[in-house]
Structure formats: structure tokens, C-alpha cells
C-alpha positions as CSV (number, residue, x, y, z in Angstrom):
1,M,0.0,0.0,0.0
2,V,1.3,3.4,-1.0
3,N,2.1,5.6,2.0
4,V,2.7,9.3,2.6
5,K,6.5,8.8,2.9
6,Q,6.6,7.5,-0.7
7,V,4.5,10.5,-1.9
8,A,6.9,12.9,-0.1
9,A,10.0,11.2,-1.6
10,L,8.6,11.4,-5.1
11,A,7.5,15.0,-4.8
12,G,10.8,16.0,-3.0
13,V,9.1,17.4,0.0
14,S,8.5,16.5,3.6
15,T,5.6,14.4,4.9
16,T,4.4,17.4,6.7
17,T,4.1,19.3,3.4
18,V,2.1,16.4,1.9
19,S,-0.3,16.4,4.8
20,R,-0.7,20.2,4.6
21,S,-1.3,19.9,0.8
22,L,-4.2,17.5,1.6
23,S,-5.8,19.4,4.5
24,N,-4.9,23.0,3.8
25,P,-3.8,23.3,0.1
26,E,-4.2,27.1,0.2
27,R,-1.3,27.3,2.6
28,V,1.1,25.5,0.2
29,H,3.0,27.2,-2.6
30,P,1.3,26.4,-6.0
31,D,4.5,24.8,-7.5
32,T,4.9,22.6,-4.4
33,L,1.2,21.7,-4.4
34,K,1.5,20.7,-8.1
35,R,4.4,18.4,-7.4
36,V,2.5,16.8,-4.5
37,E,-0.6,16.3,-6.6
38,E,1.4,14.8,-9.5
39,A,3.1,12.4,-7.0
40,I,-0.3,11.4,-5.6
41,S,-1.7,10.8,-9.0
42,H,1.3,8.8,-10.2
43,L,1.4,6.6,-7.1
44,G,-2.3,6.2,-6.8
45,Y,-2.1,7.3,-3.1
46,V,-5.3,7.3,-1.1
47,P,-5.2,9.3,2.2
48,F,-6.1,7.3,5.3
49,A,-9.4,8.8,6.3
50,S,-9.1,8.0,10.1
51,A,-5.7,9.8,10.2
52,R,-7.2,12.8,8.5
53,G,-10.1,12.8,10.9
54,L,-7.7,12.9,13.8
55,R,-5.9,15.9,12.3
56,I,-9.1,18.0,11.7
57,G,-11.1,16.5,14.6
58,R,-13.9,15.3,12.3
59,T,-14.7,12.3,10.2
60,L,-16.9,14.1,7.7
61,T,-19.0,11.0,7.3
62,V,-22.8,10.5,7.5
63,G,-24.4,7.1,8.1
64,I,-27.6,6.1,6.3
65,I,-29.6,3.0,7.4
66,V,-32.4,1.9,5.1
67,P,-34.5,-1.3,5.1
68,T,-33.5,-2.2,1.5
69,L,-32.3,-0.6,-1.7
70,M,-34.7,-2.8,-3.7
71,N,-37.3,-0.1,-2.9
72,E,-37.2,2.4,-5.7
73,L,-38.3,5.3,-3.5
74,Y,-35.7,4.7,-0.8
75,A,-33.0,4.4,-3.5
76,K,-34.0,7.7,-5.1
77,A,-34.0,9.6,-1.8
78,V,-30.6,8.1,-0.8
79,D,-29.2,9.0,-4.2
80,V,-30.3,12.6,-3.9
81,L,-29.2,12.8,-0.2
82,E,-25.8,11.4,-1.0
83,E,-25.3,13.9,-3.9
84,Q,-26.2,16.8,-1.6
85,L,-23.9,15.6,1.2
86,N,-21.0,15.0,-1.1
87,A,-21.3,18.6,-2.3
88,L,-20.9,19.7,1.3
89,G,-17.8,17.6,1.7
90,F,-19.3,14.6,3.4
91,T,-18.8,10.9,2.6
92,V,-21.9,8.6,3.0
93,L,-21.7,5.2,4.6
94,L,-24.8,3.2,3.6
95,T,-26.2,0.0,5.1
96,C,-29.4,-2.0,4.9
97,H,-31.2,-3.8,7.8
98,R,-33.6,-5.8,5.6
99,N,-36.6,-5.1,7.9
100,T,-34.9,-6.6,11.0
101,E,-34.6,-4.4,14.1
102,E,-31.7,-6.4,15.6
103,I,-29.7,-5.9,12.3
104,E,-30.6,-2.2,12.3
105,L,-29.2,-1.9,15.8
106,Q,-26.0,-3.7,14.7
107,C,-25.7,-1.3,11.7
108,A,-26.2,1.7,14.0
109,R,-23.5,0.5,16.4
110,A,-21.1,-0.1,13.5
111,L,-21.6,3.3,12.1
112,L,-21.3,5.0,15.4
113,G,-18.1,3.0,16.0
114,R,-16.8,4.7,12.8
115,Q,-17.6,8.0,14.4
116,V,-20.2,9.2,11.8
117,E,-21.2,12.8,12.4
118,A,-24.9,12.1,11.7
119,L,-27.4,9.3,11.0
120,V,-30.3,9.0,8.7
121,M,-33.0,6.3,9.2
122,I,-36.4,5.3,7.7
123,G,-39.6,5.6,9.7
124,R,-40.3,6.0,13.4
125,Q,-40.3,2.3,14.4
126,H,-36.9,1.1,15.5
127,H,-35.2,-1.1,18.1
128,P,-36.0,0.3,21.5
129,E,-32.3,0.7,22.2
130,L,-31.4,2.5,19.0
131,I,-32.5,6.1,19.5
132,P,-31.3,6.3,23.1
133,M,-27.9,5.0,22.0
134,V,-27.6,7.6,19.3
135,R,-28.6,10.4,21.7
136,R,-26.0,9.3,24.2
137,Q,-23.4,9.7,21.6
138,N,-24.7,13.2,20.9
139,V,-25.1,12.4,17.2
140,P,-27.8,14.3,15.3
141,Y,-30.2,12.1,13.3
142,V,-33.1,12.5,10.9
143,L,-36.0,10.1,10.3
144,M,-37.1,10.0,6.6
145,W,-40.7,9.0,5.7
146,A,-41.8,9.8,9.2
147,I,-43.8,12.4,11.1
148,D,-43.6,13.0,14.8
149,P,-46.5,14.9,16.4
150,S,-44.6,14.9,19.7
151,G,-41.7,16.9,18.3
152,T,-39.1,14.5,19.8
153,H,-37.3,13.6,16.5
154,S,-36.1,15.4,13.5
155,V,-38.3,14.1,10.7
156,V,-39.0,14.6,7.0
157,G,-42.1,13.0,5.5
158,Y,-45.8,12.9,5.3
159,D,-48.7,11.2,7.1
160,N,-49.0,7.7,5.6
161,R,-52.2,7.1,7.5
162,L,-53.8,10.3,6.2
163,A,-52.7,9.7,2.6
164,M,-54.1,6.1,2.5
165,R,-57.3,7.3,4.2
166,Q,-57.7,9.9,1.4
167,L,-57.1,7.3,-1.3
168,T,-59.6,4.9,0.3
169,E,-62.1,7.8,0.5
170,H,-61.7,8.3,-3.2
171,L,-62.8,4.7,-3.8
172,I,-65.7,5.1,-1.5
173,E,-66.8,8.3,-3.4
174,L,-66.7,6.2,-6.6
175,G,-69.3,3.9,-5.0
176,H,-67.2,1.0,-3.8
177,R,-68.5,-0.9,-0.8
178,S,-66.7,-4.3,-1.1
179,F,-63.0,-4.0,-0.3
180,A,-59.9,-6.2,0.0
181,V,-56.4,-5.3,1.0
182,L,-52.9,-6.5,0.2
183,P,-51.0,-4.9,3.1
184,G,-47.5,-6.3,2.5
185,P,-45.3,-7.8,5.3
186,L,-47.1,-6.3,8.3
187,G,-45.1,-6.1,11.5
188,L,-41.8,-5.3,9.8
189,Q,-42.3,-1.5,9.1
190,D,-44.6,0.9,11.0
191,I,-45.2,2.7,7.7
192,L,-47.2,-0.3,6.4
193,Q,-49.3,-0.5,9.5
194,Q,-50.0,3.2,9.3
195,R,-51.3,2.8,5.7
196,L,-53.5,-0.1,6.8
197,D,-54.9,2.0,9.7
198,G,-55.7,4.7,7.2
199,I,-57.7,2.3,5.1
200,K,-59.6,1.1,8.2
201,D,-60.2,4.7,9.2
202,A,-61.9,5.6,6.0
203,L,-64.0,2.4,5.9
204,V,-65.2,2.8,9.5
205,N,-66.1,6.4,8.9
206,A,-68.2,5.3,5.9
207,G,-69.9,2.4,7.9
208,I,-68.2,-0.2,5.7
209,S,-67.0,-3.4,7.3
210,L,-63.7,-5.0,6.3
211,Q,-63.5,-8.7,7.3
212,H,-60.3,-10.0,8.6
213,D,-60.0,-12.6,5.8
214,R,-60.1,-9.7,3.3
215,I,-56.7,-8.6,4.5
216,L,-53.9,-10.9,3.4
217,P,-50.4,-10.0,4.4
218,T,-47.6,-11.2,2.1
219,S,-43.9,-10.9,1.5
220,Y,-42.8,-8.7,-1.3
221,S,-42.2,-11.6,-3.6
222,I,-44.3,-11.5,-6.8
223,D,-45.4,-15.1,-6.3
224,S,-46.6,-14.5,-2.8
225,V,-48.5,-11.3,-3.8
226,R,-50.1,-13.0,-6.8
227,T,-51.2,-16.0,-4.8
228,A,-52.9,-13.7,-2.2
229,A,-54.4,-11.6,-4.9
230,R,-55.9,-14.7,-6.5
231,A,-57.5,-15.8,-3.2
232,L,-59.0,-12.3,-2.7
233,L,-60.2,-11.9,-6.3
234,L,-61.9,-15.3,-6.4
235,A,-63.6,-14.8,-3.0
236,T,-67.4,-14.6,-2.7
237,P,-68.6,-11.9,-2.9
238,A,-65.7,-10.7,-5.0
239,P,-64.2,-7.3,-4.0
240,T,-64.9,-4.4,-6.3
241,A,-61.8,-2.5,-4.9
242,L,-58.4,-4.0,-4.1
243,I,-56.1,-1.6,-2.1
244,C,-52.4,-2.5,-2.3
245,I,-49.7,-1.2,0.0
246,N,-47.4,-0.1,-2.7
247,D,-47.1,0.1,-6.5
248,V,-45.1,-3.2,-6.9
249,V,-47.8,-5.1,-5.0
250,A,-50.5,-3.4,-7.1
251,A,-48.7,-4.2,-10.4
252,A,-48.5,-7.9,-9.3
253,A,-52.2,-7.8,-8.5
254,V,-53.0,-6.3,-11.9
255,A,-50.9,-9.1,-13.6
256,E,-53.0,-11.7,-11.7
257,C,-56.2,-10.0,-12.9
258,H,-55.0,-10.4,-16.4
259,A,-54.3,-14.1,-15.8
260,L,-57.8,-14.6,-14.4
261,K,-59.5,-12.6,-17.2
262,I,-60.7,-10.1,-14.6
263,S,-60.9,-6.6,-16.1
264,V,-59.3,-3.6,-14.3
265,P,-61.1,-1.3,-13.5
266,S,-64.4,-2.7,-15.0
267,D,-64.5,-5.7,-12.6
268,V,-62.2,-4.4,-9.8
269,S,-60.4,-1.2,-9.1
270,I,-56.8,-1.4,-7.9
271,T,-54.7,1.2,-6.2
272,G,-51.0,1.4,-5.3
273,F,-48.9,3.7,-3.2
274,G,-45.6,5.5,-3.9
275,D,-45.9,6.5,-7.6
276,W,-43.0,4.3,-8.6
277,Q,-42.0,4.5,-12.3
278,L,-43.9,1.3,-13.1
279,A,-47.1,3.0,-12.0
280,E,-47.2,4.6,-15.4
281,L,-45.9,1.6,-17.3
282,V,-48.5,-1.1,-16.3
283,S,-51.8,-1.4,-18.1
284,P,-53.9,0.1,-16.9
285,T,-51.8,2.8,-15.3
286,L,-52.1,2.9,-11.5
287,T,-54.0,5.3,-9.3
288,T,-51.6,5.8,-6.4
289,V,-50.1,8.2,-3.9
290,R,-47.0,10.3,-4.9
291,S,-44.3,10.0,-2.2
292,N,-41.8,12.5,-3.8
293,P,-38.6,10.8,-2.7
294,V,-36.5,13.5,-4.4
295,H,-38.0,16.1,-2.2
296,I,-37.5,14.0,0.9
297,G,-33.8,13.5,0.0
298,E,-33.3,17.2,-0.7
299,V,-35.0,18.4,2.5
300,T,-33.2,15.7,4.6
301,A,-29.8,17.0,3.3
302,L,-30.8,20.6,4.2
303,L,-31.8,19.6,7.7
304,L,-28.6,17.6,8.3
305,A,-26.5,20.5,7.0
306,G,-28.1,22.8,9.6
307,Q,-27.6,20.2,12.4
308,L,-24.0,19.6,11.4
309,R,-23.3,23.4,11.4
310,G,-24.8,23.5,14.9
311,T,-27.8,25.5,13.8
312,R,-31.4,24.7,12.9
313,D,-32.1,27.9,11.0
314,S,-32.2,26.5,7.4
315,V,-35.0,24.0,7.8
316,P,-37.5,23.3,10.7
317,T,-36.8,20.0,12.4
318,Q,-40.4,18.9,11.7
319,C,-40.6,18.9,7.9
320,Q,-44.0,17.5,7.0
321,F,-45.7,17.8,3.7
322,E,-48.9,16.4,2.2
323,A,-48.7,13.4,-0.2
324,Q,-50.5,13.8,-3.5
325,I,-53.1,11.4,-4.9
326,V,-52.5,10.6,-8.6
327,F,-55.6,9.5,-10.4
328,R,-55.0,7.2,-13.3
329,D,-56.8,4.4,-15.2
330,S,-56.9,1.5,-12.6
331,T,-59.9,2.9,-10.7
332,A,-63.5,3.5,-11.7
333,A,-67.0,3.3,-10.4
334,P,-68.1,-0.3,-9.7
335,K,-70.6,-2.0,-12.0
């Protein structure tokens, strides 16, 4: 491995000059800086981040913990967030907990052990030890896709329960009274439970009953979703509206309808959530809720920047916006 002594020897300077060229290049004579940069390029030298952190008293790293990168919305938000943080001089360390609280706690410990200056996580539901541990380390954190009426946490997101209630109310206004739900893997993410609660809120307010056997939790595998969708679609009486927890689940349900020769939306209306790219590609296109992950990533970056500067002036810590319902071709009045 190339070290700083080799760079110094090739550039004809001291190791102190090499270090200064990396940390405070404006204090180095341009000719000397050019020789150091050429030596670094020629040798392929990579500065040791931990050593640099010791010199400046910071690591300039931010940890991000997400359930999975298989989720298009999370991936978009993280991409935007990383781009914004990189522009501010921070390096992102990214890890996935795959919907397991114990793994999320391990990820947080590993990131804190690397002295990240801030953490970003998804949702409000976490291992009970996680947030207290982060606070003891005095590390600022932001929860994306979360709201916090108590004002305890820094959050960026929207009310999933409200958004799904409004989407369900749209179906009720169309005249639907027979409902079924594909809620995804309940128990793994509080976001999914919030959306299911929103569906129930709207139905209860309208005096519509939703039987327990009309709610079929599944994994995110297409086979699992299609099997559950088939059971719901072939039930008696058949639902006229099938509410899905996200757009991928909805797209799988639409595919099963095609296989069963069930017309969407003539025989059954189907809704998604998230406004993934595929929502506009499936046939019929999906009525859904737009999550706006780019906005979430941008606002999270601004909020973190304020916290890392030791101020909260740039963005309020409670950054809540209203999700937008997108009306497309997969919903219509029942026959």
C-alpha cells in the first residue's frame, strides 16, 4: 500500500508538506502543491481517512440506514441525499437492515463506531435501544418517511395514514363498498401499519365493514402477492376494490387479474402507493399516492446540513408535507 512517505519522496518534500497539501492546500506554494498532486496521481495514493479525521477533529461521514435498496423510492431519496452531502464535503456510509430491528441496531453500532457525524434512518419504528444509544453519543439524526407529532425527533415525511385514508375515501366516493387489502409484510415496518390503519379509518367512517379474511399479508415476492391476490379476487362476494400497500404489489395484482381474465377497472379497481416508475408503465396505469422521494432526499440534506453546522435555522426539524393522490386508469366506479 502506498504511504505518505513515498509521496513525499517522489515530490521532493517533507511528509508534513504532503499532509498540509491535503488538509490546507491554500497554505502550500502552487508549485509545491502541483508536485505533490502529481506524485499522488502517479502513485495512486489514497489518504487514510481516520488519520485525516484525527488531524481535523472530524470524520466528515454520515451514516444512512435503510430497510432495503430494492425499494425504488428509498434508492432515489438516498441518491439525492448522498449527492447533496457529497457537495458539502461529506462521505456517506450506507447499510441495509432488511426489515430486522436487531440488524438495524447492529448497523447503527457499526456506524457510530466509525464516528459518523450524523445518522439517517427510515420511519419511526426502531429497536428500543437504538435512538437512546444515538442520543447518548450526541449524534444528530433524521428520520425520513416519518412524522412526529410529539416533536421528539427530526423528521422529513408525510402522514402515511392520512394519505391512505384519502385514497380509500376516493374509492368510496366512486361507489365501492366491497374491499380487500394486500398490506404487504405487516409487523416489519410501521409505515405499512400506518397505511392499513388509514384504510380502516376511511371504511369505519363510511360504515363499511372489512372482514379479517379480506386482509392478506404477504412478503414482497411476486409469487406471494399473486397467490394472495388470486385468493381475494376469487372470494365470494368478489371485491370491487383491491387496495395495495405499494405500486409493486399493485402491479402484481394487476398481472393476476390479467391471468384470471378479470378486467381492471371494470370488474375491480386497484390502487397502489408511492408512484413508482412502473405505475405509469403497467396497463392500466395505477391510481396511487405520490411520495416524492427526491423532495424527501433534498430536505433531509438541508436539515442535516443545519444540524452539522450547529444551527437549525435553514429547515425546521419537523418537515411534514402532504402526499398527493395521482388519479390514473386503474380505478373507476363499480358496475
